[in-house]
C-alpha positions as CSV (number, residue, x, y, z in Angstrom):
1,M,-0.9,1.8,23.2
2,L,-4.5,1.5,24.1
3,N,-4.2,-0.2,27.4
4,D,-7.1,2.0,28.7
5,V,-9.4,0.7,26.0
6,E,-11.7,-2.2,26.9
7,E,-10.8,-5.3,24.9
8,K,-13.9,-6.2,23.1
9,K,-14.5,-9.4,21.1
10,G,-16.9,-10.7,18.6
11,L,-17.5,-10.2,14.8
12,R,-19.1,-6.8,15.2
13,H,-16.0,-5.4,16.9
14,W,-14.0,-6.3,13.8
15,I,-16.3,-4.7,11.3
16,P,-14.3,-1.4,11.1
17,A,-11.2,-3.3,10.2
18,F,-13.1,-5.1,7.4
19,V,-14.3,-1.7,6.1
20,L,-10.8,-0.4,6.1
21,M,-9.7,-3.5,4.3
22,A,-12.3,-2.8,1.6
23,C,-11.0,0.7,1.2
24,V,-7.4,-0.5,0.8
25,V,-8.5,-3.1,-1.7
26,L,-10.2,-0.4,-3.8
27,A,-7.2,1.9,-3.5
28,F,-4.9,-0.8,-4.6
29,F,-7.2,-1.5,-7.6
30,D,-6.8,2.1,-8.5
31,K,-3.0,2.1,-8.0
32,I,-2.0,-1.1,-9.9
33,S,-4.7,-1.4,-12.6
34,I,-2.7,0.9,-14.9
35,A,0.3,-1.4,-14.7
36,V,-1.7,-3.9,-16.8
37,L,-2.1,-1.2,-19.4
38,F,1.7,-0.8,-19.7
39,S,1.6,-3.8,-22.1
40,D,-1.5,-2.7,-24.0
41,P,-0.6,-1.2,-27.5
42,H,-4.0,0.5,-27.7
43,F,-3.4,2.4,-24.5
44,Q,0.1,3.3,-25.5
45,D,-1.1,4.6,-28.9
46,A,-3.9,6.6,-27.2
47,M,-1.4,8.2,-24.9
48,G,1.0,8.8,-27.8
49,I,4.0,7.2,-26.0
50,A,4.5,4.0,-28.0
51,Q,6.7,1.6,-25.9
52,D,8.5,4.3,-23.9
53,K,9.0,2.4,-20.6
54,A,10.3,5.5,-18.8
55,K,7.0,7.4,-19.6
56,L,5.0,4.4,-18.6
57,G,6.9,4.2,-15.4
58,W,6.1,7.9,-14.7
59,L,2.4,7.1,-14.7
60,M,3.1,5.0,-11.5
61,T,5.9,7.2,-10.2
62,S,3.9,10.5,-10.5
63,F,1.1,8.8,-8.5
64,L,3.5,7.6,-5.8
65,L,5.3,11.0,-5.5
66,A,1.9,12.7,-5.0
67,Y,0.8,9.9,-2.7
68,G,3.8,10.3,-0.5
69,F,3.6,14.1,-0.4
70,S,-0.1,13.9,0.5
71,S,0.5,11.3,3.1
72,V,3.2,13.3,4.9
73,F,1.7,16.7,4.7
74,L,-2.1,16.1,4.8
75,S,-2.5,13.1,7.1
76,F,-2.2,15.3,10.2
77,L,-5.8,16.4,9.5
78,G,-6.8,12.9,10.8
79,D,-5.5,14.0,14.2
80,I,-7.6,17.2,14.1
81,F,-10.8,16.3,12.2
82,N,-13.0,13.2,12.2
83,P,-11.1,10.5,10.3
84,K,-14.3,8.7,9.3
85,K,-15.6,11.8,7.4
86,M,-12.2,12.3,5.8
87,L,-12.2,8.7,4.7
88,F,-15.6,9.0,3.1
89,W,-14.8,12.1,1.0
90,S,-11.4,10.7,0.1
91,V,-13.1,7.5,-1.4
92,T,-15.6,9.6,-3.2
93,L,-12.9,11.6,-4.9
94,W,-11.2,8.4,-6.0
95,G,-14.3,7.3,-7.9
96,I,-14.6,10.7,-9.6
97,L,-11.0,10.7,-10.8
98,M,-11.2,7.1,-12.1
99,L,-14.2,8.1,-14.1
100,F,-12.3,11.0,-15.6
101,M,-9.4,8.8,-16.5
102,G,-11.7,6.5,-18.5
103,F,-12.4,9.4,-20.8
104,T,-8.8,10.6,-21.1
105,T,-6.8,10.2,-24.3
106,H,-3.9,12.5,-23.6
107,Y,-0.7,11.5,-21.8
108,G,-0.3,14.8,-20.0
109,T,-3.9,14.8,-18.7
110,M,-3.6,11.1,-17.6
111,L,-0.4,12.1,-15.7
112,F,-2.1,15.0,-14.0
113,L,-5.1,12.8,-13.0
114,R,-2.7,10.2,-11.6
115,V,-1.1,13.0,-9.5
116,L,-4.6,14.0,-8.2
117,L,-5.4,10.4,-7.4
118,G,-2.2,10.1,-5.4
119,I,-3.1,13.2,-3.4
120,A,-6.5,11.9,-2.7
121,E,-5.3,8.4,-1.6
122,G,-2.3,9.6,0.3
123,P,-3.9,9.9,3.8
124,L,-5.6,6.5,3.6
125,F,-3.2,4.4,5.6
126,A,-2.7,7.1,8.2
127,L,-6.5,7.4,8.6
128,A,-6.8,3.6,8.8
129,Y,-3.9,3.4,11.3
130,S,-5.4,6.2,13.4
131,I,-8.8,4.4,13.6
132,V,-7.2,1.1,14.4
133,K,-5.0,2.6,17.1
134,Q,-8.0,4.2,18.8
135,T,-10.4,1.2,18.4
136,Y,-8.3,-1.8,19.2
137,T,-6.1,-2.8,22.1
138,D,-2.3,-3.5,21.9
139,H,-3.1,-7.2,21.8
140,Q,-5.4,-6.7,18.8
141,Q,-3.6,-4.1,16.8
142,A,-1.5,-6.5,14.7
143,R,-4.6,-8.4,13.7
144,A,-6.6,-5.2,13.1
145,S,-3.9,-3.5,11.1
146,T,-3.2,-6.7,9.2
147,M,-6.9,-6.8,8.2
148,F,-6.6,-3.5,6.3
149,L,-3.1,-4.4,5.1
150,L,-4.6,-7.5,3.6
151,G,-6.1,-5.1,1.1
152,T,-2.7,-4.9,-0.5
153,P,-2.4,-8.6,-1.6
154,I,-6.2,-8.9,-2.1
155,G,-6.2,-5.8,-4.3
156,A,-3.3,-7.2,-6.4
157,F,-4.7,-10.7,-6.4
158,L,-8.1,-9.4,-7.7
159,G,-7.0,-6.2,-9.4
160,F,-4.6,-7.7,-11.9
161,P,-6.8,-10.5,-13.3
162,I,-10.0,-8.3,-13.2
163,T,-8.2,-5.5,-15.2
164,A,-6.8,-8.1,-17.6
165,A,-10.2,-9.7,-18.1
166,V,-11.9,-6.3,-18.7
167,L,-9.1,-5.3,-21.1
168,A,-9.4,-8.6,-23.0
169,K,-13.2,-8.3,-23.4
170,H,-13.5,-4.6,-23.8
171,D,-10.8,-1.9,-24.0
172,W,-8.6,0.1,-21.7
173,H,-11.4,2.7,-21.1
174,G,-13.5,0.1,-19.5
175,T,-10.9,-0.8,-16.9
176,F,-11.3,2.7,-15.4
177,F,-15.1,2.6,-15.6
178,V,-15.2,-0.7,-13.7
179,M,-13.0,0.8,-10.9
180,A,-15.2,3.9,-10.7
181,G,-18.2,1.6,-10.3
182,L,-16.6,-0.4,-7.5
183,T,-16.1,2.9,-5.6
184,L,-19.8,3.3,-5.1
185,I,-19.9,-0.1,-3.2
186,V,-17.0,0.9,-1.0
187,M,-18.6,4.3,-0.2
188,I,-21.7,2.5,1.1
189,L,-19.5,0.2,3.2
190,V,-17.8,3.2,4.8
191,V,-21.1,4.8,5.7
192,V,-22.8,1.7,7.0
193,G,-19.8,-0.1,8.5
194,L,-18.4,2.9,10.5
195,R,-21.6,4.7,11.5
196,N,-21.5,3.3,15.1
197,L,-17.8,3.7,15.6
198,K,-17.0,6.0,18.5
199,L,-13.5,7.4,18.3
200,R,-11.9,8.9,21.4
201,K,-11.3,12.6,21.6
202,T,-8.0,13.7,23.1
203,I,-9.4,17.1,23.8
204,D,-13.0,18.2,23.5
205,L,-13.1,21.6,21.7
206,E,-16.7,22.6,22.3
207,N,-18.2,20.4,19.6
208,S,-16.1,22.1,16.9
209,G,-15.5,18.8,15.1
210,K,-11.8,19.0,16.0
211,R,-10.2,16.4,18.1
212,V,-6.9,18.1,19.0
213,S,-5.9,21.7,19.1
214,F,-3.4,22.7,16.5
215,Q,-1.0,24.0,19.2
216,D,-1.1,20.6,21.0
217,H,-0.6,18.8,17.7
218,V,2.5,20.9,17.0
219,F,3.9,20.0,20.4
220,N,3.1,16.3,20.0
221,T,4.7,16.3,16.5
222,K,7.9,17.9,17.8
223,T,8.2,15.1,20.3
224,L,7.5,12.5,17.6
225,L,10.3,13.9,15.4
226,K,12.9,13.5,18.1
227,N,12.1,9.8,18.4
228,G,15.0,7.9,16.9
229,S,13.2,4.5,16.9
230,F,10.4,6.1,14.9
231,W,12.8,7.2,12.2
232,L,14.5,3.8,12.0
233,V,11.1,2.2,11.3
234,C,10.4,4.9,8.7
235,F,13.7,4.3,6.9
236,F,13.0,0.5,6.9
237,N,9.6,1.2,5.4
238,I,11.2,2.8,2.4
239,A,12.8,-0.5,1.5
240,L,9.5,-2.3,2.3
241,M,7.5,-0.1,-0.1
242,T,10.3,-0.1,-2.8
243,Y,9.9,-3.8,-3.0
244,L,6.1,-3.6,-3.2
245,W,5.9,-0.8,-5.9
246,G,8.7,-2.1,-8.0
247,L,7.1,-5.6,-8.1
248,N,3.6,-4.3,-8.7
249,S,4.5,-1.8,-11.4
250,W,6.4,-4.2,-13.6
251,V,5.3,-7.7,-12.8
252,P,2.8,-7.7,-15.7
253,S,5.4,-6.7,-18.2
254,Y,8.1,-8.9,-16.6
255,L,6.0,-12.0,-16.9
256,M,4.6,-11.3,-20.4
257,Q,7.6,-9.7,-22.1
258,D,10.6,-11.3,-20.4
259,K,9.2,-14.7,-19.3
260,G,6.8,-15.4,-22.2
261,F,3.4,-15.4,-20.4
262,N,0.4,-14.4,-22.5
263,L,-2.4,-12.1,-21.2
264,K,-4.6,-15.1,-20.3
265,E,-1.8,-17.0,-18.4
266,F,-0.8,-13.8,-16.7
267,G,-4.3,-13.3,-15.3
268,F,-4.0,-16.6,-13.5
269,Y,-0.3,-16.9,-12.6
270,S,0.1,-13.2,-11.5
271,S,-2.4,-14.0,-8.7
272,L,-0.4,-16.7,-7.0
273,P,2.3,-14.5,-5.5
274,F,-0.4,-12.3,-4.0
275,I,-2.3,-15.2,-2.6
276,S,0.9,-16.2,-1.0
277,M,1.4,-12.6,0.3
278,L,-2.1,-12.7,1.8
279,I,-1.4,-16.1,3.5
280,G,1.8,-14.6,4.8
281,E,0.0,-11.6,6.3
282,V,-2.6,-13.8,8.0
283,I,0.0,-16.1,9.5
284,G,2.1,-13.1,10.4
285,A,-0.7,-11.3,12.2
286,V,-1.5,-14.3,14.4
287,F,2.2,-14.9,15.1
288,S,2.8,-11.3,15.9
289,D,0.0,-10.9,18.4
290,K,0.8,-14.1,20.2
291,L,4.6,-13.6,20.6
292,G,4.9,-9.8,20.3
293,K,8.3,-9.8,18.7
294,R,7.4,-7.1,16.2
295,A,10.8,-5.9,15.1
296,V,12.3,-9.4,14.7
297,Q,9.3,-10.5,12.5
298,V,9.4,-7.4,10.3
299,F,13.1,-7.6,9.9
300,G,13.1,-11.3,9.0
301,G,10.2,-11.0,6.6
302,L,11.9,-8.4,4.3
303,L,15.3,-10.1,4.5
304,V,13.9,-13.4,3.3
305,A,11.7,-11.6,0.7
306,G,14.8,-10.0,-0.8
307,I,16.8,-13.2,-0.9
308,S,13.9,-15.1,-2.5
309,L,13.5,-12.4,-5.1
310,Y,17.1,-12.8,-6.1
311,V,16.7,-16.5,-6.4
312,M,13.8,-15.9,-8.8
313,V,16.1,-14.0,-11.1
314,A,18.1,-17.2,-11.8
315,M,15.0,-19.2,-12.7
316,T,13.9,-19.9,-16.3
317,N,11.1,-22.4,-15.7
318,P,7.8,-20.6,-15.4
319,L,6.6,-22.7,-12.5
320,L,9.8,-22.1,-10.6
321,I,9.6,-18.4,-11.3
322,I,6.2,-18.2,-9.8
323,A,7.2,-20.4,-6.9
324,A,10.2,-18.2,-6.0
325,M,8.1,-15.0,-6.4
326,S,5.4,-16.6,-4.2
327,V,7.9,-17.4,-1.4
328,S,9.2,-13.9,-1.6
329,A,5.8,-12.4,-1.5
330,M,4.7,-14.6,1.4
331,S,7.8,-13.5,3.4
332,W,7.1,-9.9,2.7
333,G,3.5,-10.4,3.8
334,F,4.6,-12.2,7.0
335,G,6.8,-9.3,7.9
336,V,4.5,-6.4,6.9
337,A,1.7,-7.9,9.1
338,A,3.6,-6.6,12.2
339,V,4.9,-3.3,10.8
340,F,2.0,-1.1,11.9
341,A,2.0,-2.8,15.3
342,L,5.7,-2.0,15.5
343,L,4.9,1.6,14.7
344,A,2.3,1.6,17.4
345,R,5.0,0.4,19.9
346,V,7.4,3.2,19.1
347,T,4.8,6.1,18.9
348,T,1.9,7.5,21.0
349,A,-1.8,7.7,20.2
350,D,-2.0,11.5,20.2
351,V,0.0,11.6,17.0
352,G,-1.4,8.5,15.4
353,A,-2.4,9.9,12.1
354,T,0.7,12.1,11.9
355,A,3.0,9.3,12.6
356,G,1.2,7.0,10.2
357,G,1.3,9.8,7.6
358,I,5.0,10.4,7.8
359,F,5.7,6.6,8.0
360,N,3.6,5.8,5.0
361,G,4.2,9.0,3.0
362,L,8.0,9.1,3.4
363,A,8.2,5.5,2.2
364,N,6.0,6.0,-0.8
365,F,7.6,9.3,-1.7
366,A,11.1,7.8,-1.5
367,S,10.2,4.5,-3.2
368,A,8.2,6.3,-6.0
369,I,11.3,6.4,-8.2
370,A,11.5,2.6,-8.3
371,P,9.1,2.1,-11.3
372,V,11.1,4.7,-13.3
373,L,14.5,3.3,-12.2
374,I,13.4,-0.2,-13.2
375,G,12.1,1.1,-16.5
376,M,15.4,2.9,-17.2
377,I,17.4,-0.2,-16.2
378,V,15.4,-2.4,-18.6
379,M,15.8,0.1,-21.4
380,K,19.5,0.6,-20.9
381,T,20.4,-3.1,-20.4
382,G,17.5,-4.9,-22.1
383,S,17.2,-7.1,-19.0
384,F,14.3,-7.2,-16.7
385,N,16.3,-9.5,-14.4
386,L,18.6,-6.6,-13.5
387,G,15.6,-4.5,-12.5
388,I,14.4,-7.3,-10.2
389,T,17.9,-7.7,-8.8
390,F,17.8,-4.0,-7.9
391,L,14.6,-4.7,-5.8
392,A,16.2,-7.7,-4.1
393,V,19.3,-5.6,-3.1
394,V,17.2,-2.8,-1.7
395,A,15.1,-5.3,0.4
396,V,18.1,-7.1,1.9
397,A,20.0,-3.9,2.7
398,G,16.9,-2.1,4.0
399,S,16.0,-4.8,6.4
400,F,19.0,-4.0,8.5
401,F,17.6,-0.6,9.5
402,L,15.7,-2.5,12.2
403,A,18.8,-4.2,13.7
404,P,19.1,-1.7,16.6
405,L,15.4,-2.4,17.6
406,L,15.5,-6.2,17.6
407,K,16.1,-6.6,21.3
408,R,13.8,-3.9,22.6
409,Y,10.7,-4.4,20.3
């Protein structure tokens, strides 16, 4: 916790959190934009995969596997080198890769570029978490971390309809070029918005640019790995992210192919659950910082999200489907608003990026199989509802990993 950090107020103090949010919005654009293309016959023909849902799922799963690997094994660099510089070069690489994807007409090459994108984006949440943990006090961390976490629903809220609009007016190549162009804006925000940010140095190593010696980092990491509460939060996060990636990977196809929405309707209705998710995160952040019951809030959010998702399966009316999905997404957002603040409670600042990297990377790595599993379930059974039921069961069961922490945190 940052009890020794002066609690500052005012709009300028929250600029770094806004910049981090912009980075997450952009990263989420890059992640989910390809899901809209899963239903585009021109993209399928260009990749030579027809309607093979397993191969389509691998375009998301390959990204998530690389993302998880990178988050676990590369995020520690944020504890050693300046996370601001790492963030800038990471964002720059995203734009380059999206530009290359726009020119790609080969499935294998697209798959390879998705893997590289996953590696480049993997450390993002760990870097953001490290910056937040060093910049904001314990009483501000839920709000600060939620501000960058808001990039998830905002990215989905804007990314799906923007991609659908570009696809409707141009072609699938244009969707990647638009994302590459947006990267330039975020790069400027990173440079300008974080230029005056002073991050604490755990150890001053003679202006070498390093913040912690590698030997000290190894010792701190060993201590972290013996922390049982940390691992319970990590295992819980697997279920949390399985819900997110399963829903984001297949919601376009689910609404258009199984529920009869067209591309135009999808662009509007697909935004509603993510608006709800955003509202849930905002309410959850305020609630969390005021009452401080991080574990109870996160546990309850995922539990209700899973139950509501199962209720949606039984719905046939389009409005009721969107309503149930929105309740589920809002509950998920309400819970996730406190998850990084909970992580901050069970870990120490000297391994902030490492803890965030393992926490985020393990969850994304383990949940990466969800898009492929759902694709296989749909292909084997012909029912999208069974795929959504799978997500609901994982959410409900996974929430109980936090049961041992409810009283203490």
